[in-house]
C-alpha positions as CSV (number, residue, x, y, z in Angstrom):
1,X,34.5,0.9,-68.3
2,X,36.1,-1.1,-65.4
3,X,32.7,-2.9,-64.9
4,X,32.8,-4.1,-68.5
5,X,36.4,-5.1,-68.0
6,X,35.5,-7.2,-64.9
7,X,32.5,-8.7,-66.8
8,X,34.8,-9.8,-69.7
9,X,37.3,-11.3,-67.3
10,X,34.4,-13.2,-65.6
11,X,33.3,-14.6,-68.9
12,X,36.9,-15.9,-69.5
13,X,36.8,-17.7,-66.2
14,X,33.6,-19.5,-67.4
15,X,35.1,-20.5,-70.7
16,X,38.7,-21.1,-69.7
17,X,38.2,-24.9,-69.6
18,X,37.3,-24.9,-73.3
19,X,40.0,-22.8,-74.8
20,X,43.0,-24.5,-73.2
21,X,42.0,-28.1,-72.8
22,X,44.9,-29.3,-74.9
23,X,47.5,-27.9,-72.4
24,X,46.7,-28.2,-68.7
25,X,49.8,-26.3,-67.6
26,X,48.8,-23.3,-69.8
27,X,45.3,-23.5,-68.4
28,X,46.7,-23.1,-64.9
29,X,48.8,-20.1,-66.0
30,X,45.9,-18.4,-67.7
31,X,43.6,-18.9,-64.6
32,X,46.3,-17.3,-62.5
33,X,46.3,-14.4,-65.0
34,X,42.6,-14.0,-64.7
35,X,42.8,-13.9,-60.9
36,X,45.2,-10.9,-61.2
37,X,42.4,-8.9,-62.8
38,X,41.1,-7.6,-59.5
39,X,43.1,-4.4,-60.1
40,X,44.1,-2.4,-63.1
41,X,47.6,-3.5,-64.2
42,X,50.5,-1.0,-64.4
43,X,53.4,-1.4,-66.9
44,X,55.4,-3.1,-64.1
45,X,52.4,-5.5,-63.5
46,X,52.2,-6.3,-67.2
47,X,56.0,-7.0,-67.4
48,X,55.8,-9.3,-64.4
49,X,52.7,-11.1,-65.7
50,X,54.1,-11.5,-69.2
51,X,57.4,-12.8,-67.8
52,X,55.7,-15.3,-65.5
53,X,53.4,-16.4,-68.2
54,X,55.9,-16.9,-71.0
55,X,58.8,-18.2,-68.9
56,X,57.3,-21.8,-68.5
57,X,56.6,-21.7,-72.3
58,X,60.2,-20.8,-73.1
59,X,61.4,-23.5,-70.8
60,X,60.1,-26.0,-73.3
61,X,62.9,-24.8,-75.7
62,X,65.8,-25.7,-73.4
63,X,67.4,-27.5,-76.4
64,X,67.1,-24.4,-78.5
65,X,69.2,-21.7,-76.9
66,X,68.7,-19.5,-80.0
67,X,65.0,-19.3,-79.1
68,X,65.6,-18.9,-75.3
69,X,67.9,-16.0,-76.0
70,X,64.9,-14.0,-77.3
71,X,62.9,-14.4,-74.1
72,X,63.4,-10.9,-72.7
73,X,62.9,-9.3,-76.1
74,X,59.6,-11.1,-76.5
75,X,58.4,-10.2,-73.0
76,X,59.2,-6.5,-73.6
77,X,57.6,-6.6,-77.0
78,X,54.4,-8.2,-75.7
79,X,54.0,-5.5,-73.1
80,X,54.8,-2.7,-75.6
81,X,52.3,-4.1,-78.0
82,X,49.5,-4.3,-75.4
83,X,50.3,-0.9,-74.0
84,X,50.7,0.7,-77.4
85,X,47.6,-0.9,-78.9
86,X,45.6,0.4,-75.9
87,X,46.9,3.9,-76.5
88,X,46.3,4.1,-80.2
89,X,43.0,2.2,-80.1
90,X,41.0,3.2,-77.0
91,X,37.9,0.9,-76.4
92,X,35.4,3.5,-77.8
93,X,37.2,3.9,-81.2
94,X,34.8,3.2,-84.0
95,X,32.2,2.0,-81.5
96,X,34.2,-1.2,-80.9
97,X,34.2,-2.3,-77.2
98,X,37.4,-4.3,-77.3
99,X,39.4,-3.9,-74.1
100,X,43.1,-4.0,-74.2
101,X,45.6,-4.0,-71.3
102,X,45.4,-7.3,-69.3
103,X,42.7,-9.0,-71.5
104,X,44.9,-8.4,-74.5
105,X,48.0,-9.6,-72.7
106,X,46.2,-12.8,-71.7
107,X,45.0,-13.3,-75.3
108,X,48.5,-12.7,-76.8
109,X,50.3,-14.9,-74.2
110,X,47.8,-17.7,-74.7
111,X,48.6,-17.8,-78.4
112,X,52.3,-18.0,-77.7
113,X,51.9,-20.6,-75.0
114,X,49.8,-22.9,-77.1
115,X,52.4,-23.2,-79.8
116,X,54.3,-26.5,-79.8
117,X,58.0,-26.8,-80.0
118,X,57.8,-28.3,-83.5
119,X,56.3,-25.0,-84.7
120,X,59.1,-22.8,-83.5
121,X,62.6,-23.9,-84.5
122,X,64.6,-20.7,-84.3
123,X,64.5,-17.0,-83.3
124,X,63.1,-15.9,-86.6
125,X,60.1,-18.2,-86.3
126,X,59.6,-17.0,-82.7
127,X,59.3,-13.4,-83.9
128,X,57.0,-14.4,-86.7
129,X,54.8,-16.2,-84.2
130,X,54.7,-13.0,-82.0
131,X,53.6,-10.9,-85.0
132,X,51.0,-13.5,-86.0
133,X,49.6,-13.4,-82.5
134,X,49.6,-9.6,-82.5
135,X,47.5,-9.8,-85.7
136,X,45.1,-12.3,-84.2
137,X,44.8,-10.4,-80.9
138,X,44.5,-6.9,-82.3
139,X,43.9,-6.6,-86.0
140,X,41.5,-9.5,-86.5
141,X,39.2,-8.0,-83.9
142,X,38.9,-4.7,-85.8
143,X,36.2,-4.3,-88.4
144,X,37.1,-0.7,-89.3
145,X,39.7,-0.4,-92.0
146,X,40.9,2.9,-90.5
147,X,41.4,1.1,-87.1
148,X,43.3,-1.7,-88.9
149,X,45.5,0.9,-90.6
150,X,46.3,2.5,-87.2
151,X,47.3,-0.7,-85.5
152,X,49.4,-2.0,-88.5
153,X,51.2,1.3,-88.5
154,X,51.8,0.9,-84.7
155,X,53.0,-2.7,-85.1
156,X,55.3,-1.6,-87.9
157,X,56.8,1.0,-85.6
158,X,57.1,-1.5,-82.7
159,X,58.9,-4.1,-84.8
160,X,61.2,-1.7,-86.5
161,X,62.2,-0.1,-83.2
162,X,62.3,-3.1,-80.9
163,X,62.6,-6.3,-82.9
164,X,64.9,-5.6,-85.8
165,X,67.0,-3.0,-87.6
166,X,67.1,-3.0,-91.3
167,X,70.4,-3.5,-93.0
168,X,71.6,-0.7,-95.3
169,X,71.2,-2.9,-98.3
170,X,67.5,-3.5,-98.7
171,X,68.1,-5.8,-101.6
172,X,69.8,-8.4,-99.4
173,X,66.5,-8.8,-97.4
174,X,68.6,-9.3,-94.3
175,X,68.5,-7.5,-91.0
176,X,70.7,-7.2,-87.9
177,X,68.7,-8.6,-85.1
178,X,69.7,-7.5,-81.6
179,X,69.3,-9.6,-78.5
180,X,71.3,-8.4,-75.5
181,X,74.9,-7.8,-76.7
182,X,74.7,-10.3,-79.5
183,X,73.8,-9.6,-83.1
184,X,72.5,-12.1,-85.6
185,X,71.7,-11.5,-89.3
186,X,68.5,-13.1,-90.4
187,X,66.1,-12.9,-93.3
188,X,64.2,-9.6,-93.4
189,X,60.9,-9.9,-91.5
190,X,58.3,-7.9,-93.3
191,X,55.1,-7.2,-91.4
192,X,53.1,-7.5,-94.7
193,X,54.6,-10.9,-95.4
194,X,54.1,-12.1,-91.8
195,X,50.5,-11.1,-91.8
196,X,49.5,-12.9,-95.0
197,X,47.0,-15.6,-94.2
């Protein structure tokens, strides 16, 4: 319910000083996100929030244009993941009261923002980080195996449709990765591989 949603946001306000102490700029960004929770976000709201949240993070990679180039792709994918997960896993599924939409967006963006530059050196690692944070934000919160199967199937669909396109030769383990008008061939990103602990 919306009351539960507001209660969850309120609890984040109380604990925010704990989970982002190592990065004050990210803390400020997250507090701004929490303040937006006065109304239910639309897709446009989510896109705007994700863009404003992740843009300062990507600014840290000014010396890595390869990573900066994937900014719009990551923002769109974050919103698609949050929206899609909310649609395939409504809060009441399997009696699990995990609320998606803005709370999930905050959680997912927080994981991306707290990553240091040394941990992301290129576009491929950025995508892997995104998939890892999707796992932490969505899959790790689901105790039901059937729910996990649903969300993995959805993320597979998301990545294959929006993040990469497999090459015709599966043996090469390469994909054509589209960003804007440019195409870059990278190692094949398997969701099973990325999600290994």
